[in-house]
Structure formats: structure tokens, C-alpha cells
FIPALUM-683808 format. One record per residue (C-alpha): residue in one letter; x, y, z. Coordinates in Angstrom, 3 decimals. Layout:
FIPALUM-683808
  res         x         y         z
    a         X         Y         Z
...
This chain:
FIPALUM-683808
  res         x         y         z
    m    76.371    98.154    16.562
    p    79.004    97.582    14.765
    r    80.134    99.525    11.858
    s    80.552    97.598     9.365
    f    76.641    97.026     9.927
    l    76.668   100.450     9.402
    q    77.705   100.818     6.619
    c    76.039    97.991     5.344
    m    73.079    99.621     5.848
    r    73.818   102.492     4.139
    a    75.074   100.888     1.203
    l    71.266    99.314     0.365
    t    70.194   103.103     1.300
    l    72.194   104.454    -1.450
    a    71.594   101.152    -3.797
    a    68.012   101.419    -3.550
    a    68.008   105.209    -4.622
    f    69.401   105.019    -7.276
    c    67.172   102.325    -8.861
    a    63.924   104.302    -7.598
    a    65.534   107.362    -9.597
    d    66.854   105.790   -12.586
    t    65.889   109.280   -14.647
    a    67.560   111.222   -11.992
    s    70.938   112.646   -12.402
    p    73.977   112.420   -10.185
    a    73.497   115.299    -8.575
    q    69.987   114.468    -7.218
    a    71.424   110.811    -6.568
    d    73.227   112.848    -4.436
    q    70.432   115.010    -2.806
    t    68.893   111.474    -2.051
    d    71.159   110.251     0.293
    q    71.209   113.498     1.838
    t    67.824   114.103     2.253
    p    64.267   112.514     1.544
    a    62.747   113.972    -1.725
    a    59.822   115.316    -1.024
    a    56.327   113.754    -2.209
    a    53.933   115.138    -5.016
    p    50.861   116.568    -4.284
    p    48.369   114.736    -4.338
    p    45.732   115.710    -7.692
    t    43.298   118.426    -6.293
    p    40.740   119.924    -8.490
    a    42.062   123.329    -8.419
    n    44.890   121.608   -11.193
    g    42.687   119.962   -13.189
    a    43.530   116.194   -12.552
    s    42.484   113.068   -10.314
    v    42.306   109.262   -10.169
    w    39.515   109.227   -12.779
    g    41.017   111.187   -14.843
    p    41.569   115.660   -16.253
    i    38.471   117.658   -14.281
    p    36.874   119.958   -16.582
    l    36.262   123.003   -15.871
    p    32.926   124.310   -14.587
    a    30.219   125.144   -17.717
    d    26.584   124.850   -17.836
    s    26.973   120.735   -19.103
    t    28.896   119.606   -17.075
    t    27.303   120.851   -13.589
    a    24.123   121.270   -12.367
    a    22.228   123.426    -9.613
    y    19.495   122.186    -7.583
    r    16.464   124.493    -7.159
    t    12.987   124.066    -5.292
    r    10.551   123.701    -7.442
    p     7.322   125.895    -6.231
    r     4.165   124.334    -5.287
    p     1.546   125.715    -6.988
    a    -2.056   127.228    -5.032
    w    -4.213   124.363    -6.334
    e    -2.130   121.951    -4.901
    y    -2.584   122.648    -0.990
    p    -6.139   121.680    -1.525
    v    -5.353   119.113    -3.184
    l    -3.076   117.255    -0.501
    v    -5.675   118.565     2.568
    p    -7.248   114.530     1.926
    y    -4.372   112.993     0.829
    q    -2.650   113.860     4.133
    l    -6.100   113.702     6.438
    v    -5.450   109.675     4.701
    n    -1.970   109.235     4.476
    l    -0.824   110.871     8.300
    p    -2.928   108.547    10.497
    i    -1.601   105.422     8.759
    r     1.984   106.737     9.097
    y     1.843   107.252    12.852
    s    -0.068   104.432    13.369
    l     2.021   102.650    11.785
    v     5.430   104.449    13.456
    a     4.123   103.055    17.252
    l     3.090    99.722    15.515
    r     6.528    99.477    14.309
    t     8.208   100.571    17.677
    s     5.945    98.481    19.616
    v     7.241    95.755    18.640
    i    10.709    96.313    18.792
    w    10.641    97.769    22.174
    l     8.164    94.320    22.831
    d    11.780    92.311    21.046
    d    14.548    94.285    23.586
    v    12.238    93.523    26.525
    g    11.796    90.181    25.433
    v     8.725    89.320    25.340
    i     8.744    87.824    21.631
    p    11.585    85.673    22.574
    f     9.665    84.260    25.268
    v     6.971    83.416    22.914
    q     8.893    81.862    20.248
    r    10.428    79.918    22.997
    v     6.707    78.971    24.012
    f     5.258    78.733    20.919
    g     7.781    78.406    18.218
    a     9.026    75.103    17.257
    q    11.442    73.906    18.669
    e    15.069    72.205    17.498
    l    13.778    68.398    18.391
    p    11.334    67.342    15.629
    y     9.147    66.170    17.324
    g     6.871    68.497    19.775
    v     4.036    70.426    20.935
    l     2.637    73.814    19.900
    a    -0.427    75.732    20.850
    n    -2.819    77.463    18.299
    f    -5.639    80.066    18.132
    s    -7.951    81.586    16.736
    i   -10.950    84.353    15.802
    s   -13.710    83.821    13.549
    p   -17.073    85.229    12.802
    l   -18.884    82.111    13.385
    s   -16.940    79.652    16.302
    g   -15.560    83.104    18.359
    f   -12.021    82.552    19.598
    g   -10.620    78.840    19.828
    a    -6.824    76.941    20.998
    g    -5.745    74.055    20.645
    a    -2.438    71.602    20.791
    t    -0.743    70.199    17.531
    f     1.393    67.567    17.636
    y     3.547    67.020    15.380
    h     6.655    64.738    14.463
    d     8.707    65.735    11.510
    e    10.661    62.687    11.155
    f     7.512    59.654    11.770
    f     9.559    56.397    10.560
    g    12.008    58.224     8.952
    p    13.998    61.491     7.824
    r    11.064    62.440     5.051
    n     8.027    61.722     6.635
    r     5.801    63.719     8.735
    a     2.810    64.057    10.661
    k     0.190    65.776    13.069
    l    -2.450    65.648    15.136
    r    -3.956    68.738    15.625
    t    -7.314    69.012    18.459
    h    -8.916    72.850    18.131
    f   -12.161    73.774    20.170
    s   -13.535    77.432    20.027
    t   -16.084    79.438    23.290
    e   -19.278    79.093    20.360
    g   -18.792    74.399    20.678
    a   -17.241    74.287    17.523
    r   -15.005    71.340    17.493
    r   -12.597    69.775    15.453
    a    -9.855    67.159    15.858
    s    -7.373    65.918    12.604
    l    -4.437    63.535    12.369
    g    -2.432    64.114     9.111
    m     0.928    62.189     7.319
    v     3.483    63.070     4.466
    f     5.088    60.259     2.928
    n     8.512    61.472     1.089
    d     7.586    64.952     1.766
    q     9.314    67.514    -1.013
    g    10.458    63.594    -2.851
    d     9.595    63.273    -6.243
    f     7.112    61.138    -5.221
    e     4.777    62.084    -2.290
    i     1.409    60.300    -0.747
    e    -0.484    62.078     2.151
    a    -2.750    60.732     4.103
    g    -5.130    61.621     6.943
    g    -8.235    62.315     7.673
    g   -11.088    64.431    10.770
    y   -13.418    66.046    11.844
    h   -15.243    69.079    12.088
    l   -18.378    70.137    13.786
    r   -19.411    73.345    13.531
    p   -23.269    74.443    16.282
    e   -23.586    78.594    15.116
    a   -23.367    77.678    10.914
    r   -25.861    79.956     9.224
    f   -27.366    79.889     6.052
    s   -29.236    82.862     4.634
    g   -30.460    81.539     0.956
    i   -28.688    80.079    -1.822
    g   -27.875    83.089    -5.243
    p   -26.196    85.809    -4.917
    q   -28.705    87.789    -4.374
    a   -29.242    86.283    -0.360
    s   -30.827    88.776     1.804
    d   -28.845    88.494     5.507
    t   -31.937    89.777     7.091
    n   -32.757    85.998     6.265
    e   -29.971    84.838     8.309
    s   -30.799    81.344    10.199
    h   -28.103    78.944    12.080
    y   -27.804    74.771    12.398
    t   -25.260    72.562    13.789
    q   -22.571    70.937    11.045
    e   -21.361    68.148    11.313
    t   -18.346    67.282     8.849
    s   -16.096    63.705     8.360
    w   -13.545    62.950     5.926
    g   -10.709    60.974     4.863
    g    -8.363    59.498     2.407
    l    -5.232    59.925     0.587
    t    -3.767    62.263    -2.747
    f    -0.583    61.174    -4.560
    s     1.260    64.333    -6.657
    r     4.433    63.673    -8.454
    e     7.053    66.441    -9.575
    a     7.508    66.927   -13.238
    p     9.854    68.462   -15.405
    h     9.320    72.543   -15.179
    d     7.825    73.625   -12.321
    l     5.235    71.435   -12.832
    s     3.793    68.572   -10.510
    l     0.497    66.076   -11.194
    m    -1.883    65.372    -8.457
    a    -4.680    62.831    -7.029
    g    -6.398    61.964    -5.086
    v    -8.910    59.697    -3.089
    i   -11.930    61.392    -0.597
    v   -14.381    59.590     1.529
    s   -15.946    62.385     3.314
    g   -19.607    62.984     5.423
    v   -21.757    65.999     6.262
    g   -24.478    65.972     8.123
    t   -27.094    69.081     8.964
    r   -29.501    69.021    11.838
    g   -30.638    71.870    14.417
    p   -28.951    74.455    16.320
    r   -28.103    73.398    19.650
    d   -30.054    74.099    22.821
    e   -27.585    75.576    25.248
    g   -25.973    78.603    24.866
    s   -27.546    79.617    22.149
    n   -28.348    83.316    20.876
    s   -31.785    83.568    21.902
    d   -31.337    86.827    18.755
    d   -30.527    83.925    16.295
    r   -33.474    82.151    14.525
    t   -32.482    78.664    13.434
    l   -33.031    77.441     9.837
    l   -36.804    75.846    10.004
    e   -37.261    79.343    11.622
    v   -36.631    80.840     7.732
    f   -36.644    78.133     5.491
    g   -39.314    75.898     6.562
    g   -42.471    73.882     4.090
    e   -41.385    75.062     0.207
    n   -37.956    76.748     0.984
    r   -36.881    74.376     3.064
    p   -33.544    73.335     1.306
    a   -32.421    70.518     0.365
    g   -30.242    67.926     2.151
    y   -31.383    69.862     5.789
    g   -31.785    66.980     8.931
    d   -29.759    64.531     6.652
    r   -25.999    62.988     5.839
    s   -24.434    62.952     2.471
    d   -21.586    61.018     2.367
    g   -20.318    59.658    -0.958
    v   -16.334    59.082    -2.145
    m   -14.150    61.911    -4.585
    y   -11.555    61.052    -7.065
    s    -9.973    64.270    -8.535
    l    -7.553    64.351   -10.473
    g    -5.255    68.215   -11.213
    f    -1.981    69.510   -11.484
    a    -0.377    72.591   -10.427
    h     2.489    75.031   -12.069
    d     4.695    76.634    -9.156
    d     7.694    78.790    -9.590
    t     7.547    80.608    -6.584
    r    11.400    80.124    -4.417
    k     9.609    80.551    -0.908
    s     7.018    79.972     0.833
    g     4.552    82.456     3.199
    r     6.944    85.122     1.092
    p     7.517    85.473    -2.178
    e     8.098    87.936    -4.124
    h     8.438    86.673    -7.572
    g     6.050    84.145   -10.135
    g     2.847    82.233    -9.380
    v     0.949    78.968    -7.726
    r    -1.777    77.909   -10.804
    t    -3.543    75.122   -10.047
    f    -6.595    73.344   -12.369
    k    -8.479    70.135   -10.344
    a   -11.320    68.297   -11.550
    a   -13.271    65.685    -9.430
    y   -16.752    63.882    -9.712
    f   -18.288    63.076    -6.442
    s   -20.219    59.643    -5.856
    g   -22.480    60.122    -2.952
    f   -23.681    56.225    -1.736
    e   -27.158    56.812    -2.015
    e   -29.205    59.159    -4.423
    k   -30.391    61.248    -1.604
    d   -26.538    62.088    -1.844
    g   -25.997    63.477    -4.898
    s   -23.336    63.040    -7.732
    f   -20.988    65.340    -9.351
    y   -18.300    66.666   -10.644
    s   -16.359    69.479    -8.812
    y   -13.971    71.503   -12.129
    r   -11.246    74.450   -10.057
    a    -9.046    77.203   -11.217
    d    -7.070    79.119    -9.233
    l    -3.818    81.261   -10.189
    q    -1.915    83.271    -8.173
    h     0.883    86.211    -9.181
    f     3.253    87.957    -6.853
    l     5.005    91.591    -7.893
    p     7.772    92.566    -6.655
    l     7.475    96.432    -5.897
    w    10.220    98.941    -5.527
    f    12.331    97.221    -1.785
    q    13.129    94.171    -1.096
    e    10.040    91.726     0.632
    r     7.289    94.369    -0.698
    a     4.996    92.884    -3.193
    l     1.496    92.563    -4.392
    a    -0.256    89.542    -4.496
    l    -2.903    88.432    -6.892
    r    -5.278    85.984    -7.093
    g    -8.403    84.481    -9.109
    v   -10.905    81.932    -8.490
    i   -13.313    80.292   -10.185
    h   -15.235    77.018    -8.792
    w   -18.367    75.535   -10.112
    i   -20.523    72.309   -10.087
    e   -22.741    70.753   -12.355
    n   -25.235    68.353   -10.999
    d   -24.778    64.485   -11.753
    g   -28.665    63.684   -10.562
    d   -32.017    64.717   -11.068
    g   -32.476    65.914    -7.812
    d   -31.448    69.475    -5.855
    m   -27.815    68.712    -4.789
    p   -28.144    68.554    -0.892
    f   -27.122    72.024    -0.012
    q   -24.571    71.474     2.373
    r   -22.683    70.413    -0.791
    l   -22.456    73.855    -2.287
    l   -19.721    76.203    -2.811
    t   -19.876    78.567    -0.040
    n   -17.287    81.590     0.781
    d   -15.527    79.149     3.301
    e   -11.033    78.263     3.867
    p    -9.871    79.295     1.132
    d   -12.728    81.620    -0.873
    l   -12.989    83.754     1.743
    m   -14.802    87.494     1.092
    r   -13.200    88.872     4.104
    g   -15.714    91.068     5.134
    f   -18.236    88.534     4.912
    r   -18.674    86.253     7.571
    d   -18.926    82.600     7.020
    l   -20.595    80.506     4.830
    r   -22.692    83.748     4.330
    w   -23.172    82.888     0.179
    r   -24.296    79.616    -1.520
    d   -23.935    77.842    -4.734
    r   -23.328    75.721    -7.462
    g   -20.529    77.917    -8.476
    i   -17.953    80.407    -6.742
    t   -15.079    82.809    -8.232
    t   -13.277    85.546    -5.989
    l   -11.186    87.903    -7.243
    t    -8.452    89.144    -4.571
    a    -4.793    91.109    -4.249
    e    -2.668    92.274    -0.945
    y    -0.607    94.093    -1.061
    r     2.712    93.115     1.570
    f     5.810    94.918     3.247
    p     8.183    93.910     6.112
    l     7.024    96.035     9.117
    w     9.529    93.793    11.227
    a    12.625    91.437    11.060
    y    14.257    89.917    13.635
    n    18.114    89.354    12.412
    r    17.300    89.212     8.617
    y    14.943    89.603     6.727
    d    14.039    85.954     5.027
    g    13.955    84.655     8.961
    r    11.113    85.398    11.845
    g     9.131    88.048    11.735
    v     5.539    90.556    10.907
    d     4.241    91.841     7.469
    f     1.978    94.568     7.612
    y    -0.817    93.985     4.513
    m    -3.762    95.485     3.232
    f    -5.861    93.954     0.722
    s    -9.029    93.543    -1.315
    d   -11.676    90.805    -2.201
    v   -14.241    91.475    -4.917
    g   -16.337    87.888    -6.173
    q   -19.893    86.594    -5.591
    v   -21.592    82.658    -6.176
    f   -23.753    81.908    -8.544
    e   -26.375    79.181   -10.500
    d   -24.718    79.800   -13.703
    f   -22.293    81.457   -15.650
    d   -24.534    83.892   -16.787
    d   -25.034    85.069   -13.288
    i   -22.243    86.601   -13.331
    s   -22.530    90.411   -13.252
    k   -21.262    93.574   -11.660
    r   -25.162    93.925   -10.019
    n   -24.156    90.840    -8.509
    m   -20.233    90.462    -7.512
    r   -19.979    92.091    -3.753
    a   -17.109    94.248    -2.247
    s   -14.839    93.916     0.898
    y   -11.919    95.638     2.267
    g    -8.632    95.816     5.034
    a    -5.704    94.471     6.775
    g    -3.844    93.215     8.918
    l    -0.269    91.633    10.152
    r     0.953    87.983     8.949
    f     3.281    86.322    11.071
    m     6.282    84.765     9.745
    k     9.040    81.766    10.889
    l    11.971    80.655     9.202
    r    11.595    80.900     5.263
    g     7.762    80.202     6.010
    f     4.347    81.641     7.011
    l     3.287    81.208    10.775
    g    -0.695    82.740    10.913
    r    -1.940    86.291     9.808
    l    -4.640    88.424    12.363
    e    -6.866    90.644    10.221
    v   -10.034    92.461     9.796
    g   -12.039    92.961     6.644
    f   -15.382    95.369     6.576
    s   -18.259    95.285     4.145
    e   -20.753    97.300     3.821
    e   -22.438    94.369     5.982
    d   -20.361    93.353     8.388
    t   -16.536    94.236    10.443
    v   -14.678    90.552    11.135
    w   -12.584    89.193    12.948
    r   -10.058    86.547    12.209
    l    -7.182    85.139    13.277
    a    -6.226    81.468    11.389
    a    -3.374    79.659    11.052
    e    -3.672    79.408     7.277
    q    -2.943    82.354     4.134
    t    -5.547    82.175     1.113
    f    -1.940    81.943    -1.070
    q    -0.393    78.987    -1.511
    y    -2.997    77.366    -0.132
    s    -3.064    73.706    -1.663
    k    -0.901    71.835    -0.732
    g    -0.757    69.709     2.344
    g    -4.485    69.307     2.641
    l    -5.195    66.220     4.536
    y    -1.336    66.631     6.850
    n    -2.784    70.037     7.887
    g    -6.067    68.709     8.345
    r    -8.215    71.609     5.532
    d   -11.581    70.341     5.460
    k   -11.708    68.317     2.482
    s   -15.350    68.077     1.738
    v   -15.212    69.666    -1.587
    l   -12.598    70.502    -3.830
    r   -10.018    72.563    -2.627
């Protein structure tokens, strides 16, 4: 290497050293030229300095000593019942979480998602399943198209058949989905060969349970208009018919009693053996400030509706119907853990002189379930329910708001009533239980739950949730013979 280049580099090094040590003496500068200066030691607590400032000496005001508080003797017997309840639940959840993770690791869950989940195409076919206390195990197919003659139009055709002979078919369409003005159109048919009737009123005894066949059909239009402050206005026109007759002969359980065997003669309910046909006009509004569908942690849904049903004939009945449904979601401790609260009151005022057809009365059916009791267990002109659910994620795929499984515990309290004076502690019925909520990407897919009450233990597998239920009634093929 040329000597002139080495001399140039040495001159630059000396210049940098003089600039860096502007307070150093000439002797120190010469020393810098000879050997590099030693780096200053980093500040440590030993010298009382840190990057945040001087470190004070240890004292009672700057240090804390953590000690394990001795447990008093009286706590041990109190903890015994707590641990007896807590440990089985804790280890059961650990085993369930481990099983779900293992199924995901070996590819079972991705395979089920590919077979039964929605595909990337805007149309396709989905399998649907159900378990209910009356219909038994059911299965069917759902045909959907999310770009039905336009990017904001949707259509869905759903069929469902059960082991107890129940049949269900519906067709629904949504136009201008998520727009300022939305139109729903649709209709459906539902046959229940094993419908139940135990009497009318909150004191109806389960020993009087009888069965019959109920056939329901409906069709109509609903309109919704977005308004400021998370409000939406709704109006609807629904034509429906509900017929009743004796139960089917084939396949009936010999231990079941028919409705006329239990409620014959003067006790025969009005409308049995006949149809109730008419048209229902409804108006309402909703305030929805939730930002998630299926897993909300904040906000709520408040819905108020009023309707008038006019029968085509006098025997079909005519009545006014009023409904209030209040829901609220409270965050708990960690993300995706929430307490869901719901209160419903719904009542009917007869507009005629005769008795209302019993098939038009309100009952504990979707979404106003009293879980732990069979569907159609209670009937009257009014119903009120209070529900609490504690939810937390059990497993999530890739992201916390994506596909996954949530565990929840619930409690339902409610009753039917004829007059508001009938609402009392004596008439209230309570149930409780737990279940799993299956989630898709930013939405709800289905639930599997078990409910317990003083009368029964009820298992359900359903594709609808009791919360956030009001939207898409015609599109999802829900029974519209009553105001919901």
C-alpha cells in the first residue's frame, strides 16, 4: 500500500482524536495517538447512578420485602367445598382444550372446515345439524349465494329433516345488504309432528304433557333503514298460517298421550284441529352499538317492536303484540371474556271477543328459550325471561377473533303470564347450564349446550344464538308466525 495513503489515514485519525477530546491536554492528545483511551465503565447500582438518575440507598421507604402470609386455620375448611367444585371444572377444561388443540394439530379441524365451512366462492353448499328435545337429531343442507344478481344481494335456501319427522324448508333474500336501506324477502314451512302442550299459564303441570302436530308456513317482506347514532328503523308485512291436528300414528311413542286424551271436552284449547291464517303488520326500532357479531365485549342491542295481527276470518283471531328485548355486554378481566345479559318481555292483547287460538300464544321457543325446559313447555299471552352468560375463549385458530371455540356458562329465569299481575317469584322458573360456542371469522357459527332444570335435562345443537338474534329473520328462515 502506498506510504502517502498511510500518512493520510494517520492524519485523519489524529484530527478525529483532537475533535473528540476538546477539553483534553496536548499530552493527552499525544497519548490518544499512541493508544486508544479506555472506555468509561457503565453505571451500576454500586456507584449510585443509572440511566434514570441516581439510585437511592436502600431504606424502608424505597424497598419492599414480600412474605407469604400465613393462612389462618378457619380458611382450610372453607376451601374444601370450593376445591371440590373448582378442580373438576378446571381439569375438565384443560382436558377439553388439550383435545381441541390436538385435533387441530393432526388436521381434523382444518379438514372439517374445508368440508363444512364456507369456501372462497360467493356461492356454495353447507351442511347443517341440530339436536333438540322434541325433534331429536336433525340434518340438512344450506345453499347460499352472497352475490345474488349484485355484490350486495344475498340468497339462502335451507332444508332440514329430523329423526322425529320434523321437516323444515325456507328461502330468504337480502337486497342492499349493509346499506342505508335494506330489504328482506322470504318464506318458509315448518312441520312439527311431536309438538307439546302442557296447558296454558305459569302453573301448567308437566304431568299434563301431551303431543300433537303443528304445521306453520309464512312469507313476507321486512324493511330496515339506518339512522344516526346506531339506530335503525324497521317495518314488516308477514302472512302466516299455523295449523294443528292430531299426532302422526306411525313412530309415536306409546307412552306419549295425545292432546285430546289429556285436554278433551271443555278443556280442549281454542283453535285445536284448525288453522289460524292472517297478516301481521309490524313497526319497530333498534339501537345496536356493538362492533362484533358473535363475540361482542362492549355495547348492547336494544330492540322495541309493535305489531297488529289480523286474521282472515273471525276464528283466526286478531290481536296486538308488543316486544322489548334488551341486551348488554360487559368486558371481564381479559380480552374476549365477557358477561352477556339479556332481558325480554313480550305480551299480546286480544282484539276480539273470542279466545285466541292457542297456537298463536307465546311459548318458550327460539329465541326466548328457558334452557333446561323442553321447547313449547309453557304458553300464555305474555312471556318474560332474564338471561346471563359468562363467556371466554377455549381455543382460537391463528387469531383471537378468528375461528375458534368459546366455553360459556348460563342461567335463565323466566315465566309466561296472562296479566302483568301474574309476574311473581312464585311463578318464576329457573334453569342453568353450560355449552360451547363455535365461531367463524368475526361471526357466530353454532352452539352445543346442555341445560338443567327441576324438570329435565335438555341438550341442544343449534345454528342460532339467543343473543343478537333479531337481524336477518326472513333471510335465515326463522319462524315468523309470531313477532320476534
